[in-house]
C-alpha positions as MATLAB code, in Angstrom:
seq = 'MARKKAALDFEQSLTELQTLVERLEGGELSLEDSLACFEQGIRLTRDCQAALSQAEQKVQILLERHGEPEPAPFDVDTQA';
ca = [
     242.589  -20.595   -8.017;
     240.672  -20.921   -4.781;
     242.422  -24.385   -3.993;
     245.941  -22.848   -4.252;
     244.706  -20.048   -2.069;
     243.426  -22.572    0.584;
     246.535  -24.695    0.216;
     248.684  -21.432    0.817;
     246.649  -20.356    3.765;
     247.015  -23.752    5.322;
     250.924  -23.621    4.719;
     251.100  -20.059    6.057;
     248.986  -20.865    9.194;
     251.134  -24.134    9.898;
     254.384  -22.020    9.467;
     252.919  -19.341   11.765;
     252.105  -21.988   14.266;
     255.380  -23.525   14.360;
     256.966  -20.025   14.740;
     254.608  -19.329   17.830;
     255.654  -22.535   19.333;
     259.418  -21.875   18.941;
     258.811  -18.362   20.411;
     256.842  -20.119   23.472;
     259.424  -22.626   23.962;
     262.318  -20.024   23.834;
     261.087  -18.778   27.343;
     261.870  -15.220   26.467;
     258.323  -13.801   26.406;
     256.334  -12.203   29.323;
     253.416  -13.767   30.610;
     251.059  -11.654   28.666;
     252.850  -12.210   25.306;
     252.884  -15.694   26.071;
     249.152  -15.877   26.562;
     248.666  -13.810   23.417;
     250.704  -16.397   21.514;
     249.026  -19.229   23.002;
     245.593  -17.895   22.027;
     246.790  -17.160   18.470;
     248.054  -20.491   18.279;
     244.792  -22.049   19.430;
     243.015  -20.169   16.592;
     245.765  -21.308   14.100;
     245.275  -24.845   15.218;
     241.472  -24.906   14.900;
     242.032  -23.352   11.344;
     244.471  -26.075   10.251;
     242.241  -28.756   11.662;
     239.116  -27.565    9.854;
     241.227  -27.404    6.548;
     242.365  -30.975    7.043;
     238.871  -31.984    7.781;
     237.728  -30.324    4.549;
     240.514  -32.068    2.670;
     239.583  -35.406    4.078;
     236.055  -35.080    3.275;
     236.789  -34.100   -0.275;
     239.128  -37.097   -0.602;
     236.262  -39.418    0.659;
     233.803  -37.762   -1.730;
     236.218  -38.622   -4.630;
     236.908  -42.266   -3.577;
     233.187  -43.197   -3.211;
     231.390  -44.980   -5.914;
     227.662  -45.926   -5.742;
     227.646  -45.001   -1.914;
     230.498  -47.460   -1.129;
     233.948  -46.430   -0.425;
     236.317  -47.561   -3.351;
     239.617  -48.759   -2.198;
     242.264  -47.118   -3.889;
     246.070  -48.025   -3.970;
     248.557  -45.612   -2.115;
     251.966  -45.093   -3.980;
     254.694  -44.067   -1.774;
     257.497  -42.378   -3.712;
     260.487  -44.509   -2.643;
     263.132  -42.136   -4.350;
     262.861  -39.580   -1.651;
];
């Protein structure tokens, strides 16, 4: 359940970050509101970067064998 929660937290943070960017780009916010949105955006960006870094580390650990990275094929879904 923790993995699903982490994925949801990442998705929610990313959605919230996108909303903040749209608000800032809209140009309707006061300077104070813009700074508050920017500050919140920085926090969300750091949270997202940390989550991505953790995911990358987990993938690296799963791919390693005997201390050496094990190449794995990457299948792309061409039906999309």
